[in-house]
Residue, then its C-alpha position, 0 to 999 in steps of 0.5 A: m609355460a606353453n604358448l604363454i610367453s608370446k601372449y604377454v612378451v612382444p619384440g621391442c617391450r622393454v625389460d629390466l634385468q637384475a643380478i641374482d647371483h651377489s657376485l654378479a653384483d656391480p661391485e661398487i655397490g656390494v650386493s645390492r641388485r642393479t637394475h640393466q635396462s633392455q629390450v626384447l628382440d625375439v621370442l625364440s620358442d616358449d622358453r628362449i628370448e633375445i635381447a639387446m646386450p644393456i647399454e648405460k651411459s653409451k658402455l656396453i654391459l657385458l652380461p656373462v654367459d651362464g649368469e642368472y638374472d631376474l627379468y621384468f617385462y613390461g607389457d601393454s596387458g602390466l608387469y611380467q616377471c620370471y628368472a632366466r640364465v643367458v645361454d649366448r651372446y652375438k653380435n649381429n650386424s650392429i646389435y649385440v645380442l644376449v640369447l636367454d634360456l628362461i628357467s621360471n614361470l612367468r608371471k603377472y607380477q605387482r609392485r611392491e609385492y614380493y613372490r609368495f613360494s607354496c612349501a610346507l616348512e616347519m616353524n617355531s614362534r612365540q609372541l614378543q615380551e612388550e620389552e622385547i619389541s624394542f629390539t625390533d625396531h634396530n633389528q637387533v633381534d640376538k638381543l630377544i630373551p632366549e629360551l622362552p616356550l615356542k609353538s610349533s606351526i606350518i608354513a604355507d607359502i613364503s616371501g622376501g616380505g613375509l609368510r604364511f602359517v597355519a597352526n592349532y593356536a591363534y595369535e592376536v591381529q598385529s602382535m608381534i612374533l617370533c618366527k624361527y625355522c630352517l632353509t637350505i641355502n647353497g647346500q647349507v642348512k641356516e637358522y632363520n630368527l626373524a621378527g614379524r607382525v601378524l596382520a591377519v588372522k582366520e579360522l580354517e573353514n574345512r578345519k576347525g580349531v586350526y588358524e591361518h596367519r598373515v605375518q609379515y618381517v619387521n625391520m628385516d636385514s637386507e642379506e637375510r631378505e636376498e637369502i629367502i629370495k635366492y632359496i625361493f628361486d632354488e626351489e622353484r627351478k628344481t621343481l621346474k626342472n622335475k617337470k621338465e624331466l617328467e615330461 
């Protein structure tokens, strides 16, 4: 992250914040991630910034110390995203200031897309039967026919919107499949059974007989999507922490 943030984030640029932890969300709207608008006051170092405390409808929004947020910076060259933690807050003259430590790399953010996290996770899958597809329209994956045979594969990257996996077989493009895998969320292993549409399939150039699939989730439960996004954030934070410890 060295010398990166100062290239794209400058004092005065707009920044949006979204709480990562559901307990920090607005109680009136439940788990929805409310967006707070602010602006950058200063870039203190490669991983620390100061921003103005958000104000909404003339009311100061007192974001808590140790709260973790998803940040979106509106720079001259585009939209950039990272995760950050509030480490301090104070008043400087008439301005209320938040001090945040960046806890992930700053990355160019493409609107309407989810960040894809590289991984190597075991997954089982199968093509949905014709009579099962209607259940996915109403997010009723629990009504799919149980105990039908599954095929093994490896997830190569995962996001809140879909995944990419490799396998020694190939599904048809636009086919509907069941994706079954486990993630560790808050120290507990949780199994996910998600319906997805195959967007693209290609044989790997250097591995004959091995096929890469890109899959988009279909009618996914919003709570499960948030859990997957949290998993990605937690894993990236662990990776960044380990990298810093080795430096």
